[in-house]
N, C-alpha and C positions, 0 to 999 in steps of 0.2 A: 934482587933484580935478575940475576942469571936464571934463578928458578922460574921466574915469571916468563922469561924468554923461552926457556925449555918447554914450559907448559903450553905456550902459544904454538910452537911448531910440532908438539907431540901428537902422535896418532893414538889417542887414548882409547882403550878397548875394555869391554865387559865380556867375560866369558862364563857361560854355563857349561862347565866341564862335566857333562852327565855320563852315566854308565852306558846309556843307549845312544845319545846324540850329543854333539858338541855344537853350541850356538855362540856366535860372536856378534856383539853389538858395537858399532863404531860411533863415537861422539858425532852428533849432528847428521848422521847418516841412517841410523837404525840398524836392523839386523842384516848383516852382509854375508854371514856364513851359517849354514844349517846342514851339517853332515853327520853321518854315523860315527861313533867313537870306535873305529876299527882301523887297525894298521896291519898291512901285509909286509912281512919281513922274510928275507932270504937268509937261511942259515949257511953262511959261507965257510971258508977255510978256517980251521981252528975255532969254530963256534962263533966267528964274528958275524954280527947281524947287519944286513943292509936293507934299509927301508925301500920297498918297491912301490907301495901305494898307500894312500891315507883316505879315509872317508868313504864316499859312495863306491868308488872303484874297488877299495879293499873289501867292503861288505859283500860285493858281488862274488868275491872269492871264498866267502865263509863256507866251509864244508866241501870245497871243490879243489883244494890245492894239492899239488904233488908233495912228496916227502920233504923236499928241501925248502919249501915255502910254507909259511904259517900265517894264517889270518888271526891276529890277536886282538882281543878286546882288553886294553890295558887298565880299564876302570872296572872294578868289581864291587858291588854293594855300595856304590857311591864314593869309594876310596881307591887310591892308586894301588894296583896289584903288580904292575910292572913299571918301575921307575924310568928306565931308559926309553922304553917304547912310548910312555906318556910324554916324556920330554920331546921326543921326535915328533909326536903328534901335535903338541902345543906349538913347537917351532914352525911346523907346516902351516897351522891355522893362523898364527900371528903374522907370518910372512905373507900369506895369502890376503890377509886383511889390511896390511899396510899399504897405503897409497901416498903419493907425494914424497916429501922429504923422509929419507930413511937414516939420516944422520943422527936424529934424536930418537933414542929408544923410547918405546911407549910406556905409559903407566897402565896397569891393568887391574881390574877387579875380578876376582874369581869366587864363584859360589861354592860353598862346602856344606855337607850335611850337618845338622845340629848334633852336637855331642860326640864328634870325632875326637880322637886323642891328639895331644900336642905333637906326637911323632908324625901322625898322619897330616896334621896342618903344616908341619915343617916340610914334609915331602911335597905337598902341593906348591908351597912357596918356592922351594928350591928348584922344582921342575920348571916353574915359570921363569925364575931368575936365570937358570942355565939356558933356557930357550931364547934369552936375549931381551929382557925388559928392564926398565929403569926402577919402577916401584911396583910392589904388589900389595893389594888390599884384599882382605878376605871378608865375605859377607855370608851369614848363615842362610841356607836355602829358604826356610820358611819366611824369613824376613823379606828376602828378595821377591818371593812369590806374592806376599801380601802387598808389597809396593806395586808390583806389576799388575795385581788384580784391582788396584785403585782403592784399597782399604784405607780408612783414615787412621794410620798407625800411630800418629802422634797424639791423637785424642784420648781422653781418659775413659775410653769405653772398650769393652772386650770384643775382639774379633777372632774367630777361629778359622784357620786356613789348613787344608789337608792337601799336601803336595805329593802326588803319587808319581814317582819317576820311573826309571828303569831298574835302579838298584835299591832305592830306599823309599819308604813312605814317611813323610815328615808331618806330624800333627802338632800344631802350635797355637797357643792363645796369646794374642799380642795386644798390648795396651801401653800408652804413653811412650811409644818409640822403643819398647823393649819386649823380649819374649818372657812372659810370665810363667808359662809352663810349656814344655815341648817333649814329645816322645818320638823317637826315631826307630822305625822298624825296618830291618833289612828284608822286607817282603814288598815286592812291587812288580812292575812289568816283566822282568826276567823270570821271577818265580811263577808268574802266570803262564809264561811260555813253557817253563820246565814242567809244570803240573799237567799241561795239555800233552806234552811229549810222553810223560810217564803214564798217563791214562791210556793213550793209544798203544803204547808198548805192552801194558798189562792186559788190556782187553782184547786187542787184535793181534798181538805178537808182531807188531809192525814198528820198525825203527825209523823215526823221522828226524830231520835236522832242525837247528835253531830257527832258520829262516822260514821253514814250513810251518812250525808251531806258531810263529809270530803271525803269519798270513792267516792261519785258522782263527787266531784270537781277533784279528782285525775284521775278518769277514763275518764270522758267526758267533764270536765270543760274547757272552752276556752274563749279567749278575742276577737278573730277575726276569721271569718269563715274559715273552711278548704276548700280545693278545691272540691267543690260540694259533699263532703262526709258528711253524717249525721250519727253520732254515736248514739247508744241507750244504756240505762242502766235500769235494772229491780230494782225497788225500793220497799222495803217492809216496811210497817209502820202500824199505827193504824188509821182506818177510824173514823174521828171525828163525822160523822153523825150516822153510825151504831154501832160504838164502837168496832167493830171486826177487826182483822188483815186483811190487804188488800195488794195486789201487783199491781203496775202500771208500765208503761214504760215511761221514759222521754227521750227526744232527746238532742243532743249537742246544737242545736239551742235554745231550751228552757232554758238551763242552761246558755247560753251566755246572754240571755235576763235577767235572774235572777241576773247575776253578773254585769250588766251594771252600776248600781248606785255606788257600792263601787269602781269599776275600774275607773269610771270617776273622783272620788275623788282623787285617786292615781295620775292620769294623770294631774289633776288640780294642785296638790301639786308640781309636776315636772315643770309645766309651770310657777307657781309663783316663784320657785327657779331660773328658767332661767331669769325671768324678773328682779329679784333682784341682779343678778350676775353682778359685775363690767365689763364694756365693754372689757377690756383686757383679762380677764379670760373667758368671753363668747366666744371670738374668739378662745381660746384654746379648749373649749368644742366642737366647730364646727369641729375642727380637730380630737380631741380625742374621741368624742362621749360620750354616756351615758353608764355606766356600771351597770348592774343589779346583785344584790346578794340577799341572803335570800331565804327560802323555797317558799315564795309566788311568787317569780319571775319564778318558774317552771310551773306556769299556762300556758297551751298551747297558743301559739301565742301572749302572752302579749308583747313580744319584738317588734313584727310586728305592734301591735296597737300603742305603744308608738312612734315608728319610724314614723308612719303615722301621728300622732297628733302633733309631734314636728318638723318633717322634719330633724332630726339629726340621725347619725348612732347610733344604739343601739346594745350592745352585752352582753351576759350572761357570768359571770365569771365562771371559772372552779369549779365545785362542789359548787353551791350556798349555799347549806345547811350548809356546814362547813366553809364557807368563814370567818365569824366573829371570830370563835374560833381559826382558823389558824392565823388570824391577831394578836389575843391576844397572841398566842403561840410564834410568832416571837418576841413580846415584852419581853416575858420571857427569850428568848435566848439572847436578846440584852438590857443591862441595859441603855445604852445611848438613845436608841429608847424609852424605857419605861419612862425615865425621861422627854422626849420631849412631849409625848402624854398623860401622866397620868393627871387626874384632881383631885381637892380637893373638 
């Protein structure tokens, strides 16, 4: 009886704790937080850290902070790289999301990449518990993405979801409410940004920051040629030879070349998953096609390239950025679904 009363007053939340962005879904309200997974901390006396800003405000500080302030991304490759800072970030997002009665601690569902270790799972759970929640449930990202994409996960048919996030690309074949085969590659949006920065450094001897390479990717990044159209982008950075600020112009063709290696790793992961899929389910995928989710799938013409390389129909889910957290949110609304897909 007490549990039912607690559930009634509880502000239950679903969190997509991503490498690039953190999204929070509140029961009966939908997505209420969508902010970058960045925390600005001040290194104080005797190395004590004081959190100055979280989310959008902290991202503005990336690459612009004085020596005593650090803008940290506590999630790397889909897992926690800095336990204390992740805890502070979670606490901030949970407190920001809580409305009404704060006497009852919330229950939360958190998405994790498929195939992470028990130690990494425990780190996520403990971070949430320390941030002040009552119960923590974990759901694998591909499953949450499939639910968010509206795939019939409980049916005896094969569905392939490819979730390209900031830190990881999750390729999964789902049938009868379970993951039949999944492959997790630590190549995604961050590696795309890194590849662009390295290309510009190597070709033009120009050093650019994380935010600049991300802007280039969003503006003119592409995986497959446009129709005879070449786009350009003005890049500002530091000349490695002269040491002075410098401006250059790069084309969409150059950025496609820069992205070739990480994109080929993503395509290879999809091909491996298709090879390992049981024949009956493979036949279903031929009919149903491959569904793309996650912010990384928004790279221009990536769906065309995957279609070209696999020979299968490829489609983007509606609003790929929020697909995972919406899937988690559906589990919040349905306890029977939550019991079916939650992992320990």
